C-alpha positions in Angstrom: 45.6 -41.8 123.2 44.3 -41.8 119.6 41.2 -39.7 119.1 39.8 -42.3 116.7 39.9 -45.1 119.3 36.2 -44.9 120.1 35.2 -44.7 116.5 37.2 -47.8 115.6 35.9 -49.9 118.6 32.3 -48.9 117.7 32.9 -49.7 114.0 34.4 -53.1 114.9 31.5 -53.9 117.3 28.9 -52.9 114.7 30.6 -55.1 112.1 30.7 -58.0 114.5 27.0 -57.6 115.4 26.0 -57.5 111.8 28.2 -60.5 110.8 26.7 -62.7 113.4 23.1 -61.2 113.3 23.2 -60.5 117.0 20.2 -58.2 117.1 16.7 -57.9 115.8 14.6 -54.8 115.9 13.2 -54.3 119.4 14.2 -54.0 123.0 17.5 -55.4 124.2 18.3 -56.0 127.9 21.9 -55.1 128.7 23.5 -56.8 131.7 25.6 -54.2 133.5 27.7 -55.0 136.6 29.6 -51.7 136.7 32.9 -53.1 135.5 34.7 -51.7 132.4 33.4 -54.4 130.0 29.7 -53.9 130.8 29.9 -50.1 131.0 31.7 -50.0 127.7 29.1 -52.3 126.2 26.3 -50.0 127.3 28.1 -46.9 126.1 28.7 -48.4 122.7 25.2 -49.8 122.2 23.8 -46.4 123.1 25.9 -45.0 120.2 24.9 -47.8 117.8 21.2 -48.2 118.7 20.0 -46.4 115.6 22.1 -48.5 113.3 21.0 -51.6 115.0 17.4 -50.5 115.4 17.1 -51.4 119.0 16.0 -49.8 122.3 17.9 -50.6 125.5 16.9 -51.6 129.0 19.7 -52.0 131.7 19.6 -54.8 134.2 21.9 -55.0 137.2 21.9 -57.6 140.0 23.3 -57.2 143.6 24.6 -60.7 144.2 24.8 -60.2 148.0 28.3 -61.6 148.0 30.3 -58.5 149.0 27.8 -56.8 151.3 27.8 -53.1 151.1 30.3 -53.1 148.1 27.9 -55.0 145.8 25.0 -52.9 146.9 27.1 -49.8 146.0 27.8 -51.3 142.6 24.1 -51.6 141.9 23.5 -48.1 143.1 26.3 -46.8 140.8 24.9 -48.6 137.8 21.4 -47.1 138.5 22.9 -43.6 138.6 24.8 -44.2 135.3 21.6 -45.5 133.6 19.6 -42.6 134.7 22.4 -40.2 133.7 22.5 -41.8 130.2 18.7 -41.9 129.9 18.3 -45.6 129.8 15.6 -47.4 131.8 16.9 -49.9 134.4 15.8 -52.7 136.6 17.8 -53.5 139.8 17.6 -56.9 141.5 18.9 -58.6 144.5 19.9 -62.3 145.1 21.3 -63.9 148.1 23.9 -66.0 146.2 25.7 -67.4 149.3 22.3 -68.8 150.5 21.5 -70.1 147.1 24.9 -71.9 146.9 24.3 -73.5 150.3 20.8 -74.6 149.5 21.7 -76.1 146.1 25.0 -77.4 147.3 26.9 -75.8 144.4 29.8 -73.5 144.2 29.5 -69.8 144.7 30.5 -69.1 141.1 27.9 -71.5 139.7 25.3 -70.0 142.0 26.1 -66.5 141.0 25.8 -67.4 137.3 22.5 -69.1 137.8 21.1 -66.1 139.8 22.4 -63.6 137.2 21.0 -65.3 134.1 17.7 -66.1 135.9 17.4 -62.4 136.8 18.2 -61.3 133.2 15.6 -63.7 131.8 13.0 -62.3 134.2 13.8 -58.7 133.2 13.7 -59.7 129.5 10.3 -61.3 130.0 9.0 -58.2 131.8 10.1 -55.7 129.1 9.3 -57.9 126.1 12.9 -58.4 125.0 14.2 -61.3 123.0 17.9 -60.4 123.3 20.1 -60.1 126.3 23.5 -58.5 125.8 26.5 -59.1 128.0 30.1 -57.7 128.0 32.3 -60.8 127.5 35.5 -59.9 125.5 38.2 -61.6 123.5 40.4 -62.2 126.6 37.4 -63.7 128.4 37.1 -66.0 125.4 40.7 -67.1 125.6 40.3 -67.9 129.3 37.1 -69.9 128.6 38.8 -72.0 126.0 41.7 -72.8 128.4 39.2 -73.6 131.2 37.5 -76.1 128.9 40.8 -77.6 127.9 41.7 -78.1 131.5 38.4 -79.8 132.1 38.9 -82.2 129.2 36.3 -80.8 126.9 35.9 -81.9 123.3 35.2 -79.9 120.2 32.1 -78.3 121.7 34.1 -76.9 124.6 36.9 -75.6 122.3 34.3 -73.3 120.7 34.4 -71.3 123.9 31.6 -68.8 124.3 29.4 -68.2 121.2 28.5 -64.8 119.7 24.8 -65.7 120.2 23.3 -68.6 122.1 19.9 -69.5 123.6 19.8 -68.5 127.3 18.7 -71.3 129.5 18.0 -71.1 133.2 17.1 -73.9 135.6 14.3 -73.6 136.7 12.8 -71.2 134.1 10.9 -68.3 135.6 7.1 -68.8 135.3 6.7 -65.5 133.5 8.9 -66.7 130.6 5.9 -68.5 129.2 4.7 -65.1 128.1 8.0 -63.9 126.7 9.6 -64.1 123.3 11.3 -67.5 123.3 13.9 -68.6 123.0 15.7 -65.8 124.8 19.1 -65.2 123.1 22.2 -64.2 124.9 24.5 -62.1 122.7 28.1 -61.0 123.2 28.8 -57.9 121.0 32.3 -57.4 122.4 33.5 -61.0 122.1 36.1 -60.1 119.4 37.3 -57.0 121.3 40.5 -57.2 123.3 40.3 -56.2 127.0 43.0 -53.6 126.5 40.9 -51.8 123.9 37.9 -51.8 126.3 40.0 -50.4 129.1 41.4 -47.7 126.8 37.8 -46.8 125.6 36.6 -46.6 129.2 39.5 -44.3 130.1 38.9 -42.1 127.0 35.3 -41.6 127.9 35.9 -41.3 131.7 33.5 -44.2 132.4 35.1 -44.8 135.9 34.2 -48.5 136.2 33.8 -50.2 139.6 36.3 -52.8 140.7 35.1 -56.2 141.9 37.6 -57.6 144.4 36.4 -61.1 143.7 38.0 -60.9 140.3 41.4 -61.4 142.0 40.2 -64.2 144.3 42.4 -67.3 143.6 39.7 -69.7 144.6 38.1 -69.2 141.2 39.7 -71.1 138.3 39.2 -68.2 135.8 41.1 -65.9 138.1 44.1 -68.3 138.2 44.1 -68.6 134.4 43.7 -64.8 134.0 46.4 -63.8 136.4 48.8 -66.8 136.3 48.4 -69.1 133.3 47.8 -66.6 130.5 50.7 -64.3 131.5 53.0 -67.3 131.5 51.7 -68.5 128.1 52.3 -65.0 126.7 56.0 -65.4 127.5 55.9 -68.4 125.0 53.6 -66.7 122.5 52.8 -63.0 122.9 49.7 -63.6 120.6 48.3 -66.5 122.7 45.0 -64.7 123.2 44.5 -64.3 119.5 45.6 -67.9 118.9 43.1 -69.3 121.4 40.2 -67.2 120.0 41.2 -68.4 116.5 41.0 -71.9 117.8 37.5 -71.2 119.1 36.4 -69.8 115.8 37.7 -72.8 113.9 36.1 -75.3 116.4 32.8 -73.4 116.1 32.7 -73.8 112.3 33.8 -77.5 112.5 31.2 -78.2 115.2 28.4 -76.6 113.1 29.4 -78.8 110.1 29.2 -81.9 112.3 25.9 -81.0 114.0 24.3 -80.5 110.6 24.8 -84.2 110.0 23.4 -85.3 113.4 19.9 -84.3 114.4 18.6 -85.0 117.9 16.5 -88.1 118.3 15.2 -89.6 121.5 15.9 -93.1 120.2 18.4 -94.7 117.9 19.0 -98.4 117.1 22.1 -99.6 118.9 23.5 -101.0 115.6 23.1 -97.5 114.0 24.8 -95.8 117.0 27.7 -98.3 117.0 28.2 -97.8 113.2 28.8 -94.1 113.7 32.4 -92.8 113.7 33.6 -92.1 117.3 33.3 -88.3 116.8 29.7 -88.6 115.8 28.9 -91.0 118.7 30.3 -88.3 121.0 28.3 -85.6 119.3 25.1 -87.7 119.4 25.4 -88.0 123.2 26.3 -84.4 123.7 23.3 -83.3 121.6 21.0 -85.6 123.6 22.5 -84.3 126.9 22.0 -80.7 125.9 18.4 -81.4 124.8 17.4 -82.7 128.2 19.9 -80.6 130.3 20.6 -77.4 128.3 23.0 -76.0 131.0 25.1 -79.2 130.9 28.8 -79.0 130.2 29.7 -82.7 130.2 33.4 -83.6 130.6 35.3 -86.2 128.5 35.0 -89.1 131.0 31.2 -89.5 131.2 30.9 -89.3 127.4 33.5 -92.0 126.9 32.0 -94.1 129.6 28.6 -93.9 128.1 29.9 -94.9 124.6 31.6 -97.9 126.1 28.5 -98.8 128.1 26.2 -98.6 125.0 28.6 -101.1 123.3 28.8 -103.5 126.2 25.5 -103.1 128.0 22.6 -105.5 127.9 18.9 -105.0 127.3 17.1 -103.5 130.3 20.1 -101.6 131.7 20.1 -97.9 132.3 22.7 -95.3 133.4 22.7 -91.6 134.2 26.0 -90.2 132.9 25.1 -86.7 134.2 22.3 -85.5 136.5 19.0 -85.2 134.6 20.0 -87.4 131.7 19.4 -91.1 131.4 20.3 -93.7 128.7 18.4 -97.0 128.5 19.0 -100.1 126.4 16.4 -102.3 124.9 17.2 -105.4 122.9 17.8 -103.3 119.8 17.6 -99.6 120.7 19.3 -96.8 122.7 16.8 -94.5 124.4 17.5 -91.1 125.8 15.4 -89.4 128.5 15.5 -86.9 131.3 14.9 -89.4 134.2 15.7 -92.9 135.4 12.8 -95.4 135.7 12.8 -97.7 138.7 10.5 -100.0 136.9 12.1 -99.9 133.4 11.6 -103.3 131.9 11.8 -104.0 128.2 11.6 -107.8 127.9 9.1 -110.5 127.1 6.4 -110.6 129.7 3.1 -112.4 130.4 -0.2 -111.3 131.9 -0.1 -112.3 135.6 -1.9 -115.6 136.4 -2.9 -116.1 132.8 -3.3 -119.6 131.4 0.1 -121.2 130.6 1.2 -121.2 127.0 2.2 -124.5 125.5 5.7 -124.3 123.9 6.3 -126.1 120.6 9.8 -126.5 119.4 10.7 -124.3 116.4 7.5 -122.3 116.6 7.2 -118.6 117.3 5.2 -117.6 120.4 3.8 -114.1 120.2 3.7 -112.3 123.5 2.6 -108.7 124.5 4.0 -105.5 123.0 5.2 -107.3 119.8 7.7 -109.6 121.7 8.3 -113.1 120.2 9.8 -116.2 121.9 11.2 -119.2 120.3 13.2 -122.4 121.1 15.2 -124.3 118.5 17.4 -127.4 118.6 21.2 -127.1 118.4 24.1 -129.5 118.2 27.5 -129.7 119.9 30.9 -129.4 118.3 33.9 -130.5 120.4 31.6 -130.4 123.5 30.6 -126.8 122.9 27.1 -125.5 121.9 27.1 -123.9 118.4 26.1 -120.6 119.9 26.9 -118.9 123.2 25.2 -115.6 124.1 26.0 -113.0 126.7 22.8 -111.3 125.8 20.2 -112.5 128.4 17.5 -112.5 125.6 19.4 -115.4 124.0 20.6 -118.5 125.7 21.2 -122.2 125.5 19.6 -125.0 127.6 19.6 -128.8 127.8 16.2 -130.5 127.6 15.2 -134.1 128.4 13.8 -136.1 125.6 10.1 -135.3 124.9 10.0 -132.8 127.6 6.7 -131.0 128.3 7.3 -127.2 127.9 5.2 -124.2 128.7 5.5 -120.5 129.6 3.7 -119.0 132.6 4.1 -116.5 135.4 5.0 -117.3 138.9 2.7 -119.0 141.4 2.6 -119.3 145.2 5.2 -121.8 146.4 7.4 -121.7 143.2 10.9 -122.9 143.8 14.0 -122.7 141.6 17.3 -124.6 141.6 20.0 -122.2 140.4 22.9 -123.5 138.3 25.9 -124.3 140.5 24.0 -125.1 143.7 24.0 -128.9 143.1 20.3 -129.2 143.0 19.5 -127.2 146.1 16.4 -125.1 145.6 15.2 -121.8 147.0 12.0 -119.9 146.9 11.6 -118.0 143.6 10.2 -115.0 145.5 13.4 -114.9 147.7 15.5 -115.1 144.6 13.7 -112.2 142.9 14.1 -110.1 146.0 17.9 -110.9 146.1 18.2 -109.9 142.5 16.4 -106.6 143.4 13.7 -107.2 140.7 11.2 -104.4 140.8 8.0 -105.4 142.6 5.8 -104.1 139.7 7.2 -106.7 137.3 7.8 -109.8 139.5 4.3 -111.2 138.6 4.9 -110.7 134.8 8.2 -112.5 134.4 8.1 -115.3 131.8 9.1 -118.6 133.3 10.0 -121.6 131.0 8.5 -124.6 132.7 10.1 -128.0 131.9 8.3 -131.1 133.1 6.6 -129.0 135.8 9.9 -127.4 137.1 11.1 -123.9 136.4 14.0 -124.3 133.9 14.8 -120.7 132.8 13.7 -117.1 133.2 14.7 -113.5 132.5 14.6 -110.9 135.4 15.2 -107.2 135.4 17.7 -106.0 137.9 19.4 -102.7 138.7 22.3 -103.9 136.5 20.0 -104.8 133.6 18.3 -108.0 132.4 19.7 -111.2 133.9 18.8 -114.7 132.6 18.9 -117.7 135.0 18.9 -121.4 134.1 18.1 -124.2 136.5 21.0 -126.5 137.4 19.4 -129.7 136.0 19.0 -128.0 132.6 22.3 -126.3 132.2 24.6 -127.2 129.3 27.6 -129.1 130.5 29.3 -130.2 127.2 27.9 -133.7 127.4 27.4 -135.1 123.9 24.3 -136.9 125.1 22.5 -133.7 126.1 19.8 -132.3 123.8 20.8 -128.7 123.4 18.4 -126.0 122.5 18.6 -122.3 121.8 16.2 -119.9 123.5 15.7 -116.6 121.6 13.5 -113.6 122.5 13.2 -110.5 120.2 11.2 -107.5 119.3 11.6 -105.1 116.4 11.3 -101.3 116.8 8.5 -101.3 114.2 6.5 -103.6 116.5 7.1 -101.7 119.7 
């Protein structure tokens, strides 16, 4: 074994740390499990702490997964830290119980518990950086995992040299810590073989975690099955995958510089973006509201299609904790669904009716406008036909008396297609699942004292309804009119 091995590994690590500005002067929490990666990381950082101008604090967590073995790992790390003169915090988490309570996988629960614990330790000791021992082989495995899950450019980046550490929920004491906490990976460009050789050279005697061979975990299957097979096709597959990650990271940074997060964008502007920037806009919004999210390909594509095809008043939640809403002219991102979301022309309940004059704007609340204009027929078809419920066509009797008002007790409606049969308006709104809070605010177009047309919010978005006697039937004798409702962002 070459005597200069430890010197080269340390030099490479130092170069990597400086290249990516992984550290700032101050205390660094080092996550140590007792395995070769984390023990080597601690050993190397002790040797480099003067060059990096840092002090170290070890943190190790007993996950409660392997009983006495995991407890022995924590005790071993404590003994090592004391032997090497580094302060340590030891924690315990019942990960199996957490996984059961949150109904998540054991691996996800362990990750959540580990990073929450590291964040608490950092807050306690006043650290802004948390160092972990991920290596180049781990990076290659991560890239493959993301490929298998259908990730885009963001996933091809794999793990980052430095990234904000997010935990859900955040420990309360983090409000007093240096934020944001940054997770750093000083060994991310170091091969696992070099780490194992370094550990052997320095007689570090790492602990072995039996779960690292458990085939129920995807990473273990990739590590012990997929990567060895790929190495028969390309012996340098690990390097190739890490180079892919580095290239994707640079490309992603270039793209993100052109797209800043915004909670709202006009639908026209969103749809004018190239597909790659539409995807990036959605990913940025998702990560803003759900920092731990790792959205797959399908929900991103489904959301893009929905934004193009959806109607005003609709909302969807592509992933938990992230909602997209559509207004007449905007796409709105938020962290929750609204059971009473309603962006449409409304009236004050029981207010005096508004007389409607043909070809004159009617100004409603919140900047909304309402207007009705005459149209003509060509070959039996109205000149316009709108799928958007805020635009429609209607047939009016000659010299009809028109007004807008809200519902009244006893109102009935004759839906198109029911041959003149009426039903209670209240029953119809219930059947449409219109939120109770907005039923008394719905704008009703009254034609000669009968309800002729209205818009209603439903779980599937805004829906317009026209009465049977006022529906356009392609009859050249009908007087056809266009109904239009609109509101600009500047007026909202």
